[in-house]
KEMAR-515897 format. One line per 2 residues: their letters; for each residue x, z, y of N, C-alpha, C, CB. Coordinates in steps of 0.1 Angstrom, whole numbers, plus 5000, padded with zeros to 4 digits. Each point is the difference from the previous one (the first is absolute). Glycine has a CB too. Example, Ala and Ser with C-alpha at 12.3 -4.5 7.8 and 13.67 -1.06 7.14 Angstrom:
BEGIN
AS	5132:5078:4943:4991:5000:5012:5009:5000:5012:4981:5012:4988 ~ 5015:4981:5023:5009:5000:5011:4992:5008:5011:5012:4978:4994 .
This chain:
BEGIN
MN	5008:5000:4988:4992:5000:5012:5009:5000:5012:4981:5012:4988 ~ 5017:4979:5021:5008:4999:5012:4993:5007:5012:5009:4978:4992 .
LS	4998:5030:5015:4995:5007:5011:5007:4995:5012:4994:5021:4987 ~ 4999:4977:5024:5006:4996:5012:4995:5009:5011:5002:4976:4993 .
TR	5007:5026:5017:4997:5009:5011:4999:4991:5013:5011:5020:4989 ~ 4979:4982:5018:4999:4993:5013:5001:5009:5011:4985:4983:4990 .
VL	5022:5014:5020:5002:5008:5012:4993:4993:5012:5022:5009:4991 ~ 4969:4999:5015:4993:4995:5011:5006:5006:5013:4979:4997:4986 .
RF	5024:4995:5023:5005:5005:5013:4990:4997:5011:5024:4997:4992 ~ 4973:5012:5016:4990:4998:5010:5004:5008:5012:4982:4995:4984 .
RL	5013:5001:5028:5002:5007:5012:4987:5007:5005:5019:4984:5006 ~ 4982:5028:4997:4988:5007:5005:4998:4998:5015:5003:5017:4982 .
KD	4985:4982:5022:4998:4998:5015:5003:5012:5008:4982:4983:4994 ~ 5021:5015:5018:5004:5011:5009:4989:5010:5002:5016:4985:5011 .
KH	4972:5011:4987:4989:5010:5002:4999:5011:4989:4987:4981:5011 ~ 5020:5016:4978:5001:5011:4990:5012:5008:5001:4987:4985:4985 .
AK	5022:5012:5024:5013:5007:5001:4998:5015:5003:5011:4979:5007 ~ 4980:5025:5002:4998:5014:5003:4995:5008:4988:4996:4993:5024 .
LL	4994:5001:4969:4994:5007:4989:5011:5002:4989:4977:4990:5006 ~ 5031:4999:4991:5010:5001:4990:5011:5010:5003:4995:4976:4995 .
RE	5008:5025:5018:5010:5011:5004:4994:5014:4998:5010:4984:5017 ~ 4977:5018:4986:4994:5013:4998:5000:5003:4985:4986:4997:5020 .
LA	5010:4993:4971:5000:5003:4986:5014:5002:4995:4980:4986:4998 ~ 5030:5007:5007:5014:5003:4996:5004:5014:5003:5005:4975:5003 .
RE	4991:5030:5009:5004:5014:5004:4993:5010:4990:5002:4993:5024 ~ 4986:5004:4972:4993:5009:4991:5006:5000:4986:4979:4996:5013 .
VN	5025:4992:4983:5007:4999:4987:5013:5008:5001:4990:4977:4995 ~ 5018:5021:5016:5012:5008:5001:4998:5015:5001:5010:4980:5012 .
LV	4979:5024:4994:4996:5014:5000:4998:5006:4986:4990:4996:5023 ~ 5003:4996:4969:4997:5004:4986:5013:5000:4992:4977:4991:5001 .
WN	5032:4999:5001:5013:4999:4993:5008:5012:5004:4999:4975:5000 ~ 5002:5029:5013:5008:5012:5004:4994:5013:4994:5007:4987:5021 .
FC	4980:5013:4978:4993:5012:4994:5005:5001:4986:4980:4998:5016 ~ 5019:4991:4976:5005:5000:4986:5014:5005:4999:4984:4981:4995 .
NE	5024:5014:5015:5015:5004:5000:5001:5015:5002:5006:4977:5008 ~ 4987:5029:5001:5001:5014:5003:4995:5008:4988:4998:4996:5025 .
LS	4991:5000:4970:4994:5007:4989:5009:5000:4987:4977:4994:5009 ~ 5028:4994:4989:5009:4999:4988:5013:5009:5002:4992:4976:4997 .
LK	5013:5025:5015:5012:5008:5002:4996:5015:4998:5009:4983:5016 ~ 4979:5021:4989:4996:5014:4999:4998:5004:4985:4989:4999:5023 .
VW	5005:4992:4970:4997:5003:4985:5014:5000:4993:4977:4989:5001 ~ 5032:5003:5003:5013:5000:4993:5007:5013:5003:5002:4975:5002 .
QR	4998:5030:5010:5006:5013:5004:4994:5011:4993:5006:4991:5022 ~ 4981:5009:4976:4992:5011:4995:5001:5000:4984:4985:5000:5020 .
EQ	5013:4988:4974:4998:5000:4986:5010:4992:4992:4976:5002:5005 ~ 5033:4991:5002:5010:4992:4994:4994:4989:4991:5016:5019:5001 .
RF	4974:4974:5004:4994:4989:4993:4996:4990:5010:4992:5015:4981 ~ 5006:4972:5014:4996:4989:5009:4985:4998:4998:5023:4990:4999 .
LS	4970:5006:5011:4986:4997:4999:4999:4986:4996:4994:5016:5018 ~ 4996:4982:4973:4997:4986:4996:4990:4994:5010:5004:5006:4975 .
GY	4993:4982:5023:4990:4993:5009:4986:5007:4999:5013:4979:4998 ~ 4984:5025:4990:4987:5007:4999:4999:5013:5006:4997:4988:4979 .
DF	5015:5019:5022:5000:5014:5006:4997:5000:5015:5017:5006:4982 ~ 4985:4982:5025:4997:4999:5014:4985:4999:5003:5023:4989:5003 .
HP	4969:5007:4987:4986:4998:5003:4993:5012:5005:5000:4984:4982 ~ 5001:5028:5013:4993:5011:5005:5004:5004:5015:4997:5009:4977 .
FT	5015:4988:5026:5005:5004:5013:4996:4990:5011:5020:5010:4989 ~ 4977:4977:5007:4995:4991:5010:4985:4998:4999:5022:4988:4998 .
KG	4971:5020:4994:4986:4999:4999:4993:5004:5013:5002:5006:4975 ~ 4989:4986:5029:4992:5002:5012:5007:4996:5013:4990:5018:4988 .
AG	5023:4977:5011:5007:4996:5013:4994:4988:5006:5021:5010:4990 ~ 4972:4982:5003:4994:4988:5006:4988:5004:5008:5007:4986:4981 .
KA	4986:5024:5015:4988:5005:5007:5004:5009:5012:4986:4998:4979 ~ 5026:5007:5020:5005:5010:5010:5005:4993:5013:5005:5016:4982 .
GL	4996:4971:5018:5004:4993:5012:5010:4988:4998:4997:5022:5011 ~ 5008:4977:4977:5009:4989:4997:4991:4988:4998:5018:5014:4990 .
GL	4986:4974:5014:4992:4988:4998:5003:4993:4987:4999:4998:5024 ~ 5006:5009:4966:5004:4994:4987:4990:5004:4990:5024:5000:5007 .
HS	4974:4992:4983:4991:5002:4989:5007:5010:4990:4989:4977:5003 ~ 5003:5030:4989:5006:5009:4991:5009:4994:4990:4980:5014:5003 .
QT	5016:4974:4992:5009:4992:4991:5013:4996:5006:4979:4992:4988 ~ 5021:5006:5025:5012:4996:5007:5009:5012:5000:4988:4983:5014 .
LQ	5006:5029:4989:5008:5012:5000:5006:5003:4987:4985:5009:5018 ~ 5008:4989:4971:5005:5002:4987:5011:4990:4996:4977:5009:4993 .
AI	5021:4979:5012:5010:4990:4997:5013:5003:5007:4982:4983:4998 ~ 5017:5023:5014:5013:5004:5008:5007:5011:4992:4989:4993:5022 .
GE	5003:5017:4973:5006:5011:4993:5007:4995:4987:4983:5015:5009 ~ 5010:4976:4984:5006:4994:4988:5013:4992:5003:4977:4999:4989 .
EY	5022:4993:5021:5012:4992:5004:5011:5009:5005:4985:4982:5007 ~ 5012:5029:5000:5011:5009:5004:5007:5006:4987:4987:5006:5021 .
AV	5005:4998:4969:5005:5006:4988:5009:4990:4993:4980:5015:4998 ~ 5016:4972:5001:5008:4990:4994:5013:4998:5007:4979:4989:4992 .
RR	5021:5010:5022:5012:4997:5008:5010:5012:4999:4986:4986:5015 ~ 5008:5027:4985:5009:5011:4999:5007:5001:4986:4985:5012:5017 .
KQ	5007:4984:4973:5006:5000:4987:5011:4990:4998:4978:5008:4991 ~ 5019:4980:5015:5010:4989:4999:5013:5004:5008:4982:4983:4998 .
AR	5016:5024:5013:5012:5004:5008:5007:5012:4994:4988:4991:5020 ~ 5006:5016:4971:5006:5012:4994:5004:5010:5010:5007:4986:4981 .
KR	4985:5016:5029:5003:5010:5010:4988:5010:5001:5015:4983:5013 ~ 4987:5028:4994:4990:5010:5001:4989:4995:5010:5016:5018:4995 .
NC	4989:4975:5016:4990:4995:5009:5004:4985:5003:4995:5023:5010 ~ 4996:4970:4996:5001:4986:5003:5003:4997:5014:4985:4995:4980 .
AG	5020:5015:5028:5001:4998:5014:5009:4989:5004:4995:5024:5003 ~ 5018:4976:4993:5009:4990:5004:5003:4990:4989:5010:5017:5015 .
VC	4984:4985:4974:5003:4991:4988:4990:4988:5001:5008:5020:4986 ~ 4980:4983:5016:4990:4989:5000:4998:4995:5014:4988:5010:4980 .
RA	5022:4983:5025:5000:4996:5014:4989:4990:5003:5024:5004:5000 ~ 4972:4987:4992:4990:4990:5003:4987:5007:5002:5011:4983:4987 .
GP	4987:5029:5007:4989:5008:5002:4987:4995:4993:5010:5006:5022 ~ 4979:5001:4980:4989:4996:4993:4992:4988:5005:4998:5024:4995 .
VA	5004:4973:5017:4992:4989:5006:5003:4987:4994:4999:5012:5021 ~ 5014:4985:4976:5005:4988:4995:4996:4998:4985:5018:5000:5017 .
RW	4980:5011:4976:4999:4999:4985:4987:5004:4994:5023:5004:5000 ~ 4969:5005:5006:4989:5006:4993:4989:4991:4998:5007:5021:5009 .
AG	4990:4969:4999:4988:4993:4999:4999:4991:4988:4999:5000:5024 ~ 5011:4992:4972:4998:4991:4989:5006:5004:4987:5001:4983:5017 .
SR	5002:5030:4981:5007:5004:4988:4990:5003:4989:5018:5009:5014 ~ 4970:4991:4988:4990:5004:4989:4992:4987:4996:4999:5024:5008 .
SR	4996:4977:4980:4992:4989:4995:4986:5001:5005:5014:4998:4980 ~ 4982:5015:5023:4986:5002:5006:5001:4998:5015:4994:5016:4981 .
PV	4995:4979:5025:4999:4999:5014:5000:5013:5007:4989:4978:4997 ~ 5018:5024:5014:5000:5012:5008:4991:4997:5012:5023:5008:4992 .
PS	4965:4999:5009:4991:4997:5011:5006:5005:5013:4981:5002:4984 ~ 5015:4991:5027:5005:5004:5013:4988:5005:5007:5018:4983:5000 .
AT	4984:5024:5011:4989:5006:5008:4992:4989:5007:5014:5021:5002 ~ 4993:4968:5001:4993:4990:5009:4995:4988:4992:5015:5007:5018 .
GM	4989:4992:4969:4995:4989:4992:5009:4988:5002:4977:5009:5001 ~ 5034:4992:5006:5009:4989:5003:5008:4996:4987:5001:5006:5024 .
GR	5001:5003:4967:5008:4998:4988:4992:4993:4989:5014:5019:5006 ~ 4974:4979:4996:4992:4994:4989:4999:4985:5001:4987:5020:4999 .
């Protein structure tokens, strides 16, 4: 069976730039929260959090004021756990330089809903 990968390149219009910057800030906020939480758990219990372990800590954050969907928050936590494990470090602050914005969106086979519906 032959599999092929197609890469689509597109340019977003400038009218979406402000919204995308806001969403990127929120994604970075969640990424930094995962980083702090992971470091605190490591200092306290000497163990790493898995992607699933972040779910209870990010529960309700979408309703509390973040413009991100709950599945998006879960995907960020899972992606953080994968990147931290790949880097083999306690935290991902200086190791994962590209950060979550460049990587988290297309890494899953399931669609990650957006708050605006632009990702659909």
